[in-house]
SEBA-205451 format. One record per residue (C-alpha): residue number from 1; x, y, z. Coordinates in nm, 2 decimals, decimal comma. Example, Ala and Ser with C-alpha at 12.3 -4.5 7.8 and 13.67 -1.06 7.14 Angstrom:
<sites>
+-----+--------+--------+--------+
: seq :      x :      y :      z :
+-----+--------+--------+--------+
:   1 :   1,23 :  -0,45 :   0,78 :
:   2 :   1,37 :  -0,11 :   0,71 :
+-----+--------+--------+--------+
</sites>
This chain:
<sites>
+-----+--------+--------+--------+
: seq :      x :      y :      z :
+-----+--------+--------+--------+
:   1 :  -2,44 :  -0,97 :  -4,69 :
:   2 :  -2,65 :  -0,67 :  -4,66 :
:   3 :  -2,83 :  -0,50 :  -4,35 :
:   4 :  -3,11 :  -0,64 :  -4,54 :
:   5 :  -3,03 :  -0,98 :  -4,48 :
:   6 :  -3,06 :  -0,99 :  -4,09 :
:   7 :  -3,43 :  -0,91 :  -4,07 :
:   8 :  -3,39 :  -0,63 :  -3,85 :
:   9 :  -3,70 :  -0,42 :  -3,69 :
:  10 :  -3,84 :  -0,22 :  -3,96 :
:  11 :  -3,72 :   0,15 :  -3,70 :
:  12 :  -3,40 :  -0,05 :  -3,66 :
:  13 :  -3,35 :  -0,07 :  -4,06 :
:  14 :  -3,52 :   0,27 :  -4,10 :
:  15 :  -3,19 :   0,45 :  -3,85 :
:  16 :  -2,94 :   0,21 :  -4,02 :
:  17 :  -3,03 :   0,34 :  -4,34 :
:  18 :  -3,03 :   0,72 :  -4,18 :
:  19 :  -2,70 :   0,65 :  -4,12 :
:  20 :  -2,60 :   0,52 :  -4,41 :
:  21 :  -2,48 :   0,18 :  -4,33 :
:  22 :  -2,59 :  -0,11 :  -4,61 :
:  23 :  -2,31 :  -0,39 :  -4,56 :
:  24 :  -2,21 :  -0,50 :  -4,19 :
:  25 :  -1,84 :  -0,52 :  -4,04 :
:  26 :  -1,69 :  -0,86 :  -4,05 :
:  27 :  -1,78 :  -0,84 :  -3,64 :
:  28 :  -2,12 :  -0,78 :  -3,72 :
:  29 :  -2,19 :  -1,05 :  -4,02 :
:  30 :  -2,05 :  -1,28 :  -3,74 :
:  31 :  -2,21 :  -1,17 :  -3,42 :
:  32 :  -2,56 :  -1,03 :  -3,55 :
:  33 :  -2,75 :  -1,35 :  -3,67 :
:  34 :  -2,65 :  -1,60 :  -3,34 :
:  35 :  -2,74 :  -1,29 :  -3,10 :
:  36 :  -3,04 :  -1,22 :  -3,32 :
:  37 :  -3,10 :  -1,64 :  -3,24 :
:  38 :  -3,07 :  -1,57 :  -2,86 :
:  39 :  -2,69 :  -1,73 :  -2,80 :
:  40 :  -2,48 :  -1,62 :  -2,59 :
:  41 :  -2,16 :  -1,52 :  -2,75 :
:  42 :  -1,82 :  -1,43 :  -2,70 :
:  43 :  -1,65 :  -1,19 :  -2,94 :
:  44 :  -1,30 :  -1,12 :  -3,03 :
:  45 :  -1,20 :  -0,82 :  -3,23 :
:  46 :  -1,02 :  -0,49 :  -3,19 :
:  47 :  -1,14 :  -0,16 :  -3,11 :
:  48 :  -1,29 :   0,06 :  -3,41 :
:  49 :  -1,46 :  -0,25 :  -3,61 :
:  50 :  -1,85 :  -0,20 :  -3,50 :
:  51 :  -1,84 :  -0,39 :  -3,21 :
:  52 :  -2,09 :  -0,16 :  -3,07 :
:  53 :  -2,38 :  -0,23 :  -3,30 :
:  54 :  -2,27 :  -0,61 :  -3,38 :
:  55 :  -2,47 :  -0,61 :  -2,98 :
:  56 :  -2,67 :  -0,29 :  -2,95 :
:  57 :  -2,85 :  -0,39 :  -3,30 :
:  58 :  -2,96 :  -0,74 :  -3,15 :
:  59 :  -3,03 :  -0,64 :  -2,81 :
:  60 :  -3,28 :  -0,33 :  -2,99 :
:  61 :  -3,47 :  -0,60 :  -3,21 :
:  62 :  -3,57 :  -0,80 :  -2,94 :
:  63 :  -3,65 :  -0,46 :  -2,76 :
:  64 :  -3,90 :  -0,45 :  -3,06 :
:  65 :  -3,97 :  -0,76 :  -3,10 :
:  66 :  -4,09 :  -0,77 :  -2,75 :
:  67 :  -4,22 :  -0,47 :  -2,57 :
:  68 :  -4,33 :  -0,44 :  -2,19 :
:  69 :  -4,45 :  -0,19 :  -1,96 :
:  70 :  -4,09 :  -0,03 :  -1,77 :
:  71 :  -4,11 :  -0,16 :  -1,43 :
:  72 :  -4,00 :   0,14 :  -1,15 :
:  73 :  -3,62 :   0,09 :  -1,12 :
:  74 :  -3,61 :  -0,20 :  -1,33 :
:  75 :  -3,38 :  -0,23 :  -1,66 :
:  76 :  -3,46 :  -0,48 :  -1,93 :
:  77 :  -3,08 :  -0,44 :  -2,05 :
:  78 :  -2,71 :  -0,43 :  -1,92 :
:  79 :  -2,45 :  -0,27 :  -2,11 :
:  80 :  -2,10 :  -0,27 :  -1,88 :
:  81 :  -1,82 :  -0,05 :  -2,02 :
:  82 :  -1,47 :  -0,02 :  -1,80 :
:  83 :  -1,47 :   0,41 :  -1,88 :
:  84 :  -1,70 :   0,68 :  -1,84 :
:  85 :  -1,63 :   0,78 :  -2,25 :
:  86 :  -1,66 :   0,44 :  -2,40 :
:  87 :  -2,05 :   0,43 :  -2,15 :
:  88 :  -2,12 :   0,77 :  -2,31 :
:  89 :  -2,07 :   0,64 :  -2,66 :
:  90 :  -2,24 :   0,34 :  -2,65 :
:  91 :  -2,53 :   0,52 :  -2,48 :
:  92 :  -2,53 :   0,71 :  -2,80 :
:  93 :  -2,50 :   0,47 :  -3,00 :
:  94 :  -2,82 :   0,29 :  -2,86 :
:  95 :  -3,01 :   0,63 :  -2,90 :
:  96 :  -2,91 :   0,68 :  -3,25 :
:  97 :  -3,02 :   0,29 :  -3,37 :
:  98 :  -3,35 :   0,28 :  -3,14 :
:  99 :  -3,47 :   0,69 :  -3,25 :
: 100 :  -3,77 :   0,51 :  -3,39 :
: 101 :  -3,84 :   0,32 :  -3,14 :
: 102 :  -4,01 :   0,42 :  -2,77 :
: 103 :  -3,67 :   0,38 :  -2,62 :
: 104 :  -3,53 :   0,46 :  -2,27 :
: 105 :  -3,16 :   0,52 :  -2,25 :
: 106 :  -2,97 :   0,58 :  -1,96 :
: 107 :  -2,64 :   0,59 :  -1,93 :
: 108 :  -2,46 :   0,63 :  -1,54 :
: 109 :  -2,08 :   0,62 :  -1,41 :
: 110 :  -1,87 :   0,79 :  -1,16 :
: 111 :  -1,73 :   1,16 :  -1,13 :
: 112 :  -2,07 :   1,29 :  -1,17 :
: 113 :  -2,35 :   1,39 :  -0,90 :
: 114 :  -2,54 :   1,07 :  -0,83 :
: 115 :  -2,91 :   1,24 :  -0,79 :
: 116 :  -2,94 :   1,29 :  -1,08 :
: 117 :  -2,89 :   0,91 :  -1,21 :
: 118 :  -3,15 :   0,79 :  -0,94 :
: 119 :  -3,36 :   1,05 :  -1,05 :
: 120 :  -3,30 :   0,88 :  -1,43 :
: 121 :  -3,34 :   0,52 :  -1,32 :
: 122 :  -3,62 :   0,55 :  -1,08 :
: 123 :  -3,94 :   0,52 :  -1,36 :
: 124 :  -3,75 :   0,21 :  -1,50 :
: 125 :  -3,54 :   0,20 :  -1,86 :
: 126 :  -3,53 :  -0,01 :  -2,14 :
: 127 :  -3,17 :  -0,01 :  -2,15 :
: 128 :  -2,91 :   0,10 :  -1,91 :
: 129 :  -2,50 :   0,16 :  -2,01 :
: 130 :  -2,27 :   0,16 :  -1,68 :
: 131 :  -1,98 :   0,18 :  -1,52 :
: 132 :  -1,93 :  -0,11 :  -1,28 :
: 133 :  -1,86 :   0,12 :  -0,96 :
: 134 :  -2,10 :   0,36 :  -0,99 :
: 135 :  -2,37 :   0,08 :  -1,04 :
: 136 :  -2,32 :  -0,11 :  -0,73 :
: 137 :  -2,35 :   0,23 :  -0,55 :
: 138 :  -2,69 :   0,25 :  -0,73 :
: 139 :  -2,72 :  -0,07 :  -0,61 :
: 140 :  -2,63 :  -0,02 :  -0,31 :
: 141 :  -2,88 :   0,28 :  -0,26 :
: 142 :  -3,18 :   0,13 :  -0,32 :
: 143 :  -3,18 :   0,31 :  -0,70 :
: 144 :  -3,17 :   0,02 :  -0,94 :
: 145 :  -3,30 :  -0,35 :  -0,92 :
: 146 :  -3,12 :  -0,59 :  -1,11 :
: 147 :  -3,39 :  -0,86 :  -1,07 :
: 148 :  -3,53 :  -0,84 :  -1,46 :
: 149 :  -3,21 :  -0,80 :  -1,62 :
: 150 :  -3,29 :  -1,02 :  -2,01 :
: 151 :  -2,97 :  -0,92 :  -2,20 :
: 152 :  -2,62 :  -0,80 :  -2,01 :
: 153 :  -2,34 :  -0,72 :  -2,22 :
: 154 :  -1,95 :  -0,67 :  -2,09 :
: 155 :  -1,77 :  -0,43 :  -2,33 :
: 156 :  -1,39 :  -0,43 :  -2,35 :
: 157 :  -1,38 :  -0,68 :  -2,06 :
: 158 :  -1,01 :  -0,70 :  -2,10 :
: 159 :  -0,99 :  -0,36 :  -2,02 :
: 160 :  -1,24 :  -0,43 :  -1,71 :
: 161 :  -1,01 :  -0,65 :  -1,58 :
: 162 :  -0,68 :  -0,48 :  -1,61 :
: 163 :  -0,84 :  -0,18 :  -1,41 :
: 164 :  -0,93 :  -0,42 :  -1,13 :
: 165 :  -1,30 :  -0,48 :  -1,20 :
: 166 :  -1,35 :  -0,82 :  -1,17 :
: 167 :  -1,46 :  -0,84 :  -0,85 :
: 168 :  -1,75 :  -0,56 :  -0,94 :
: 169 :  -1,85 :  -0,83 :  -1,18 :
: 170 :  -1,91 :  -1,08 :  -0,95 :
: 171 :  -2,13 :  -0,86 :  -0,73 :
: 172 :  -2,29 :  -0,76 :  -1,02 :
: 173 :  -2,39 :  -1,06 :  -1,23 :
: 174 :  -2,50 :  -1,21 :  -0,86 :
: 175 :  -2,76 :  -1,00 :  -0,92 :
: 176 :  -2,88 :  -1,06 :  -1,26 :
: 177 :  -3,10 :  -1,32 :  -1,37 :
: 178 :  -3,01 :  -1,69 :  -1,42 :
: 179 :  -3,16 :  -1,63 :  -1,73 :
: 180 :  -3,03 :  -1,45 :  -1,98 :
: 181 :  -2,89 :  -1,32 :  -2,24 :
: 182 :  -2,53 :  -1,27 :  -2,24 :
: 183 :  -2,28 :  -1,12 :  -2,46 :
: 184 :  -1,89 :  -1,05 :  -2,37 :
: 185 :  -1,66 :  -0,88 :  -2,62 :
: 186 :  -1,32 :  -0,85 :  -2,55 :
: 187 :  -0,98 :  -0,73 :  -2,81 :
: 188 :  -0,79 :  -1,05 :  -2,66 :
: 189 :  -0,85 :  -1,35 :  -2,52 :
: 190 :  -0,60 :  -1,43 :  -2,20 :
: 191 :  -0,69 :  -1,72 :  -1,99 :
: 192 :  -0,86 :  -1,47 :  -1,78 :
: 193 :  -1,11 :  -1,37 :  -2,00 :
: 194 :  -1,16 :  -1,76 :  -2,10 :
: 195 :  -1,25 :  -1,80 :  -1,75 :
: 196 :  -1,52 :  -1,53 :  -1,75 :
: 197 :  -1,60 :  -1,66 :  -2,04 :
: 198 :  -1,70 :  -2,01 :  -1,85 :
: 199 :  -1,85 :  -1,83 :  -1,59 :
: 200 :  -2,09 :  -1,65 :  -1,74 :
: 201 :  -2,19 :  -1,74 :  -2,08 :
: 202 :  -2,34 :  -2,04 :  -2,12 :
: 203 :  -2,27 :  -2,25 :  -2,43 :
: 204 :  -2,15 :  -1,92 :  -2,67 :
: 205 :  -2,06 :  -1,90 :  -2,99 :
: 206 :  -1,73 :  -1,79 :  -3,04 :
: 207 :  -1,65 :  -1,48 :  -3,32 :
: 208 :  -1,35 :  -1,36 :  -3,43 :
: 209 :  -1,28 :  -1,16 :  -3,72 :
: 210 :  -0,87 :  -1,03 :  -3,67 :
: 211 :  -0,63 :  -1,14 :  -3,44 :
: 212 :  -0,64 :  -0,89 :  -3,14 :
: 213 :  -0,24 :  -0,79 :  -3,17 :
: 214 :  -0,27 :  -0,69 :  -3,54 :
: 215 :  -0,28 :  -0,30 :  -3,61 :
: 216 :  -0,51 :  -0,09 :  -3,85 :
: 217 :  -0,39 :  -0,20 :  -4,21 :
: 218 :  -0,43 :   0,20 :  -4,29 :
: 219 :  -0,19 :   0,31 :  -4,06 :
: 220 :   0,14 :   0,44 :  -4,16 :
: 221 :   0,36 :   0,40 :  -3,87 :
: 222 :   0,69 :   0,47 :  -3,80 :
: 223 :   0,94 :   0,53 :  -3,51 :
: 224 :   1,21 :   0,82 :  -3,45 :
: 225 :   1,44 :   0,80 :  -3,17 :
: 226 :   1,50 :   1,09 :  -2,94 :
: 227 :   1,63 :   1,09 :  -2,58 :
: 228 :   1,35 :   1,15 :  -2,35 :
: 229 :   1,49 :   1,57 :  -2,26 :
: 230 :   1,48 :   1,64 :  -2,59 :
: 231 :   1,13 :   1,46 :  -2,68 :
: 232 :   0,91 :   1,82 :  -2,64 :
: 233 :   1,08 :   1,98 :  -2,90 :
: 234 :   1,06 :   1,68 :  -3,13 :
: 235 :   0,66 :   1,63 :  -3,11 :
: 236 :   0,65 :   2,02 :  -3,13 :
: 237 :   0,79 :   2,04 :  -3,45 :
: 238 :   0,57 :   1,72 :  -3,53 :
: 239 :   0,22 :   1,90 :  -3,45 :
: 240 :   0,36 :   2,24 :  -3,66 :
: 241 :   0,32 :   2,00 :  -3,98 :
: 242 :   0,09 :   2,14 :  -4,22 :
: 243 :  -0,08 :   1,79 :  -4,29 :
: 244 :  -0,17 :   1,73 :  -3,90 :
: 245 :  -0,54 :   1,82 :  -3,86 :
: 246 :  -0,60 :   1,64 :  -3,57 :
: 247 :  -0,38 :   1,43 :  -3,30 :
: 248 :  -0,42 :   1,27 :  -3,00 :
: 249 :  -0,03 :   1,23 :  -2,81 :
: 250 :  -0,06 :   0,94 :  -2,53 :
: 251 :   0,16 :   0,96 :  -2,20 :
: 252 :   0,21 :   0,68 :  -1,98 :
: 253 :   0,15 :   0,89 :  -1,67 :
: 254 :  -0,16 :   1,16 :  -1,58 :
: 255 :   0,11 :   1,42 :  -1,45 :
: 256 :   0,31 :   1,32 :  -1,79 :
: 257 :   0,02 :   1,38 :  -1,97 :
: 258 :  -0,01 :   1,76 :  -1,79 :
: 259 :   0,32 :   1,84 :  -1,84 :
: 260 :   0,26 :   1,80 :  -2,21 :
: 261 :  -0,02 :   2,05 :  -2,23 :
: 262 :   0,20 :   2,28 :  -2,02 :
: 263 :   0,45 :   2,25 :  -2,24 :
: 264 :   0,30 :   2,25 :  -2,59 :
: 265 :   0,15 :   2,60 :  -2,48 :
: 266 :   0,48 :   2,75 :  -2,39 :
: 267 :   0,52 :   2,67 :  -2,79 :
: 268 :   0,16 :   2,84 :  -2,89 :
: 269 :   0,01 :   2,51 :  -2,92 :
: 270 :  -0,36 :   2,45 :  -2,75 :
: 271 :  -0,40 :   2,16 :  -2,60 :
: 272 :  -0,66 :   1,97 :  -2,36 :
: 273 :  -0,54 :   1,64 :  -2,16 :
: 274 :  -0,73 :   1,35 :  -2,05 :
: 275 :  -0,72 :   1,17 :  -1,81 :
: 276 :  -0,84 :   0,98 :  -1,45 :
: 277 :  -0,76 :   1,29 :  -1,24 :
: 278 :  -0,97 :   1,52 :  -1,47 :
: 279 :  -1,33 :   1,60 :  -1,41 :
: 280 :  -1,62 :   1,48 :  -1,59 :
: 281 :  -1,71 :   1,83 :  -1,76 :
: 282 :  -1,36 :   1,88 :  -1,80 :
: 283 :  -1,33 :   1,55 :  -2,00 :
: 284 :  -1,65 :   1,63 :  -2,17 :
: 285 :  -1,55 :   1,98 :  -2,30 :
: 286 :  -1,23 :   1,79 :  -2,44 :
: 287 :  -1,37 :   1,52 :  -2,59 :
: 288 :  -1,65 :   1,80 :  -2,73 :
: 289 :  -1,39 :   2,03 :  -2,85 :
: 290 :  -1,20 :   1,76 :  -3,04 :
: 291 :  -1,49 :   1,62 :  -3,20 :
: 292 :  -1,60 :   1,95 :  -3,30 :
: 293 :  -1,27 :   2,02 :  -3,41 :
: 294 :  -1,22 :   2,35 :  -3,24 :
: 295 :  -0,97 :   2,18 :  -3,06 :
: 296 :  -0,68 :   1,97 :  -3,22 :
: 297 :  -0,42 :   1,82 :  -3,02 :
: 298 :  -0,56 :   1,61 :  -2,73 :
: 299 :  -0,30 :   1,46 :  -2,47 :
: 300 :  -0,42 :   1,14 :  -2,30 :
: 301 :  -0,36 :   0,84 :  -2,10 :
: 302 :  -0,45 :   0,48 :  -2,21 :
: 303 :  -0,79 :   0,60 :  -2,08 :
: 304 :  -0,85 :   0,70 :  -2,39 :
: 305 :  -0,69 :   0,40 :  -2,61 :
: 306 :  -0,98 :   0,23 :  -2,58 :
: 307 :  -1,37 :   0,29 :  -2,73 :
: 308 :  -1,33 :   0,65 :  -2,86 :
: 309 :  -1,50 :   0,66 :  -3,17 :
: 310 :  -1,39 :   1,04 :  -3,33 :
: 311 :  -1,31 :   0,92 :  -3,72 :
: 312 :  -1,11 :   1,24 :  -3,78 :
: 313 :  -0,83 :   1,17 :  -3,64 :
: 314 :  -0,53 :   1,25 :  -3,86 :
: 315 :  -0,23 :   1,16 :  -3,65 :
: 316 :  -0,19 :   0,96 :  -3,35 :
: 317 :   0,17 :   1,03 :  -3,08 :
: 318 :   0,28 :   0,81 :  -2,84 :
: 319 :   0,48 :   1,05 :  -2,68 :
: 320 :   0,59 :   0,77 :  -2,42 :
: 321 :   0,58 :   0,42 :  -2,54 :
: 322 :   0,36 :   0,19 :  -2,34 :
: 323 :   0,48 :  -0,07 :  -2,15 :
: 324 :   0,18 :  -0,29 :  -2,23 :
: 325 :   0,28 :  -0,39 :  -2,62 :
: 326 :  -0,09 :  -0,43 :  -2,63 :
: 327 :  -0,19 :  -0,10 :  -2,57 :
: 328 :   0,02 :   0,05 :  -2,87 :
: 329 :  -0,21 :  -0,16 :  -3,10 :
: 330 :  -0,54 :   0,02 :  -2,93 :
: 331 :  -0,38 :   0,33 :  -2,92 :
: 332 :  -0,28 :   0,36 :  -3,28 :
: 333 :  -0,61 :   0,20 :  -3,36 :
: 334 :  -0,79 :   0,56 :  -3,29 :
: 335 :  -0,68 :   0,67 :  -3,57 :
: 336 :  -0,80 :   0,56 :  -3,96 :
: 337 :  -1,10 :   0,45 :  -3,89 :
: 338 :  -1,43 :   0,48 :  -4,10 :
: 339 :  -1,20 :   0,41 :  -4,36 :
: 340 :  -0,99 :   0,71 :  -4,39 :
: 341 :  -0,56 :   0,64 :  -4,34 :
: 342 :  -0,34 :   0,73 :  -4,07 :
: 343 :  -0,06 :   0,84 :  -3,91 :
: 344 :   0,11 :   0,69 :  -3,57 :
: 345 :   0,44 :   0,83 :  -3,48 :
: 346 :   0,64 :   0,67 :  -3,21 :
: 347 :   0,91 :   0,88 :  -3,04 :
: 348 :   1,12 :   0,64 :  -2,81 :
: 349 :   1,39 :   0,69 :  -2,59 :
: 350 :   1,69 :   0,50 :  -2,53 :
: 351 :   1,52 :   0,36 :  -2,21 :
: 352 :   1,23 :   0,25 :  -2,40 :
: 353 :   1,37 :  -0,02 :  -2,68 :
: 354 :   1,26 :  -0,28 :  -2,47 :
: 355 :   0,91 :  -0,13 :  -2,46 :
: 356 :   1,00 :  -0,13 :  -2,89 :
: 357 :   1,09 :  -0,45 :  -2,93 :
: 358 :   0,79 :  -0,62 :  -2,72 :
: 359 :   0,62 :  -0,38 :  -3,00 :
: 360 :   0,70 :  -0,44 :  -3,29 :
: 361 :   0,73 :  -0,87 :  -3,17 :
: 362 :   0,35 :  -0,88 :  -3,11 :
: 363 :   0,22 :  -0,67 :  -3,36 :
: 364 :   0,51 :  -0,89 :  -3,65 :
: 365 :   0,66 :  -0,61 :  -3,80 :
: 366 :   0,90 :  -0,34 :  -3,77 :
: 367 :   0,83 :  -0,01 :  -3,71 :
: 368 :   1,01 :   0,22 :  -3,98 :
: 369 :   1,28 :   0,45 :  -3,88 :
: 370 :   1,21 :   0,81 :  -3,95 :
: 371 :   1,56 :   1,08 :  -3,89 :
: 372 :   1,53 :   1,36 :  -3,67 :
: 373 :   1,47 :   1,71 :  -3,84 :
: 374 :   1,77 :   1,86 :  -4,01 :
: 375 :   1,74 :   2,14 :  -3,74 :
: 376 :   1,65 :   1,96 :  -3,49 :
: 377 :   1,95 :   2,12 :  -3,26 :
: 378 :   1,78 :   2,48 :  -3,29 :
: 379 :   1,47 :   2,38 :  -3,20 :
: 380 :   1,56 :   2,17 :  -2,86 :
: 381 :   1,76 :   2,51 :  -2,84 :
: 382 :   1,43 :   2,74 :  -2,88 :
: 383 :   1,23 :   2,51 :  -2,67 :
: 384 :   1,45 :   2,52 :  -2,38 :
: 385 :   1,41 :   2,90 :  -2,43 :
: 386 :   1,06 :   2,92 :  -2,48 :
: 387 :   1,00 :   2,68 :  -2,17 :
: 388 :   1,26 :   2,92 :  -1,94 :
: 389 :   1,06 :   3,20 :  -2,01 :
: 390 :   0,71 :   3,04 :  -1,98 :
: 391 :   0,62 :   3,02 :  -1,57 :
: 392 :   0,32 :   2,73 :  -1,66 :
: 393 :   0,53 :   2,53 :  -1,81 :
: 394 :   0,85 :   2,55 :  -1,61 :
: 395 :   0,66 :   2,43 :  -1,27 :
: 396 :   0,34 :   2,27 :  -1,16 :
: 397 :   0,03 :   2,38 :  -1,13 :
: 398 :  -0,09 :   2,54 :  -0,78 :
: 399 :  -0,23 :   2,24 :  -0,66 :
: 400 :   0,02 :   2,03 :  -0,74 :
: 401 :   0,26 :   2,28 :  -0,54 :
: 402 :   0,05 :   2,30 :  -0,25 :
: 403 :  -0,01 :   1,87 :  -0,26 :
: 404 :   0,39 :   1,91 :  -0,23 :
: 405 :   0,41 :   2,12 :   0,06 :
: 406 :   0,15 :   1,93 :   0,25 :
: 407 :  -0,17 :   2,05 :   0,10 :
: 408 :  -0,53 :   1,94 :   0,16 :
: 409 :  -0,56 :   1,58 :   0,02 :
: 410 :  -0,90 :   1,70 :  -0,07 :
: 411 :  -0,75 :   1,86 :  -0,40 :
: 412 :  -0,45 :   1,57 :  -0,43 :
: 413 :  -0,40 :   1,52 :  -0,80 :
: 414 :  -0,22 :   1,19 :  -0,69 :
: 415 :  -0,54 :   1,09 :  -0,60 :
: 416 :  -0,67 :   0,75 :  -0,77 :
: 417 :  -0,93 :   0,76 :  -0,92 :
: 418 :  -1,13 :   0,47 :  -1,07 :
: 419 :  -1,19 :   0,44 :  -1,42 :
: 420 :  -1,55 :   0,47 :  -1,33 :
: 421 :  -1,50 :   0,81 :  -1,11 :
: 422 :  -1,48 :   0,64 :  -0,79 :
: 423 :  -1,19 :   0,84 :  -0,62 :
: 424 :  -0,96 :   0,73 :  -0,34 :
: 425 :  -0,70 :   0,99 :  -0,17 :
: 426 :  -0,34 :   0,93 :  -0,26 :
: 427 :  -0,05 :   0,91 :   0,01 :
: 428 :   0,06 :   1,27 :   0,13 :
: 429 :   0,45 :   1,33 :   0,00 :
: 430 :   0,53 :   1,50 :   0,33 :
: 431 :   0,44 :   1,22 :   0,47 :
: 432 :   0,30 :   1,34 :   0,76 :
: 433 :  -0,11 :   1,36 :   0,85 :
: 434 :  -0,30 :   1,06 :   0,86 :
: 435 :  -0,48 :   0,91 :   0,58 :
: 436 :  -0,84 :   1,08 :   0,45 :
: 437 :  -1,06 :   1,01 :   0,23 :
: 438 :  -1,22 :   1,16 :  -0,08 :
: 439 :  -1,37 :   1,39 :   0,10 :
: 440 :  -1,08 :   1,47 :   0,32 :
: 441 :  -1,20 :   1,32 :   0,66 :
: 442 :  -0,96 :   1,14 :   0,90 :
: 443 :  -0,92 :   0,80 :   0,87 :
: 444 :  -0,79 :   0,61 :   1,12 :
: 445 :  -0,50 :   0,33 :   1,10 :
: 446 :  -0,42 :   0,09 :   1,37 :
: 447 :  -0,25 :   0,14 :   1,62 :
: 448 :  -0,23 :   0,58 :   1,52 :
: 449 :  -0,27 :   0,90 :   1,71 :
: 450 :  -0,59 :   0,90 :   1,46 :
: 451 :  -0,76 :   0,56 :   1,56 :
: 452 :  -1,08 :   0,55 :   1,47 :
: 453 :  -1,11 :   0,86 :   1,30 :
: 454 :  -1,05 :   1,07 :   1,55 :
: 455 :  -0,80 :   1,34 :   1,59 :
: 456 :  -0,55 :   1,34 :   1,94 :
: 457 :  -0,70 :   1,51 :   2,18 :
: 458 :  -1,08 :   1,44 :   2,10 :
: 459 :  -1,29 :   1,25 :   2,38 :
: 460 :  -1,42 :   0,93 :   2,33 :
: 461 :  -1,75 :   0,88 :   2,42 :
: 462 :  -1,89 :   0,61 :   2,66 :
: 463 :  -2,28 :   0,46 :   2,62 :
: 464 :  -2,50 :   0,67 :   2,80 :
: 465 :  -2,18 :   0,88 :   2,91 :
: 466 :  -2,14 :   1,20 :   2,74 :
: 467 :  -1,78 :   1,27 :   2,66 :
: 468 :  -1,67 :   1,12 :   3,05 :
: 469 :  -1,44 :   0,84 :   2,87 :
: 470 :  -1,13 :   0,84 :   2,85 :
: 471 :  -0,93 :   1,07 :   2,58 :
: 472 :  -0,63 :   0,96 :   2,30 :
: 473 :  -0,40 :   1,15 :   2,38 :
: 474 :  -0,41 :   1,56 :   2,61 :
: 475 :  -0,70 :   1,71 :   2,66 :
: 476 :  -0,77 :   2,10 :   2,68 :
: 477 :  -0,83 :   2,27 :   3,02 :
: 478 :  -1,05 :   2,47 :   3,07 :
: 479 :  -0,77 :   2,78 :   2,96 :
: 480 :  -0,73 :   2,61 :   2,62 :
: 481 :  -0,36 :   2,41 :   2,76 :
: 482 :  -0,28 :   2,06 :   2,71 :
: 483 :  -0,22 :   1,85 :   3,05 :
: 484 :   0,01 :   1,61 :   2,98 :
: 485 :  -0,21 :   1,38 :   3,14 :
: 486 :  -0,55 :   1,39 :   3,02 :
: 487 :  -0,72 :   1,56 :   3,29 :
+-----+--------+--------+--------+
</sites>
């Protein structure tokens, strides 16, 4: 089958030809025809198989065949994605495929000011790509109306469920018209995904092109057994190899990623981290540099294991093995893209061997065991000296030190940052002070001195009575002293 056999609208066919596409990928061959016919689609395929075009091209074909005047605040096509990076990438694909159409595409996600997004949605758009949390924020502010959505796509649905977006999905779909075309794409068909499909899809055409737990055939996979303290020395040695053109290093935690970046800097290796605690400008700058080739090493958590389409990644290093074996499949799927070959190397500490066993069971193959370098002991000693002589690598950055001393929670690097950018302040390590919002304002806790968000000693007003009501604790008298009885 060729793209010409799909009889897509002329502007789409021209854009596809410009990109040099001739033969659809398996998921595109399976999903595009039923989607063009107006059927709901349940698509199962791992990342890197061309899923975006599998739903974008049918949606754009329908928009081209039935042009309508844009209505204020409304959108005709809605795509929901779990992360900011994936949302941006999907929006860029729509713009590329629809370059010869009079198409309006908007992308909204958290972590950036909402005002610009409100202005972009005000005149109405043809295609809206969004993360669930920010979309709900915009709907609640009256900046977006979902009442005329004709097409809905839930992309990387299994990851959206993993990130806890199920309640957001229910709220959003409750605002959509009953009569619409819906498509759901996922890398796995867990029971929760089947339930979601039953809820939101009507007699869907199910297409599956590759088992979710298989890995890319062109990825050469190996594992090196090494103790946890010695991993950095091994990683630095591997990254200095001549064949490592560009690489993604995966860690399990955000702070682990930051620590690896600092310690690699002590080796003279420039790396950038990408994870949920990084601001959107920081994440965008790192990805742009990585795509452009000016940045060779990207250190990431599993936020980057899905959807990032960077064809030139030569190596993936699992600095820490994932505790969910399916994430290993998504991680190494960042290499060997667009027909290229790739290399994936896992660094396995003794306490991670159960994770390795689960991974090998999931991918149905044993990873090739690679030896340590012959001069490894010297490398470990060199690394220890470099880190000891580098203050930045030996201790956490300033914001972490401030936090450990009871600094402002507004700078708390351990705050919970959702995949769509919504931020919740984390608990203070010293246990002191009230819970705070992301803006640093106190939040009351039942029975505590900051109940209802009022600091101790401040007056609680009474209707019509100014500040004459009871106080939560002792009050200051005219001379600034606090009386024990609050009088």
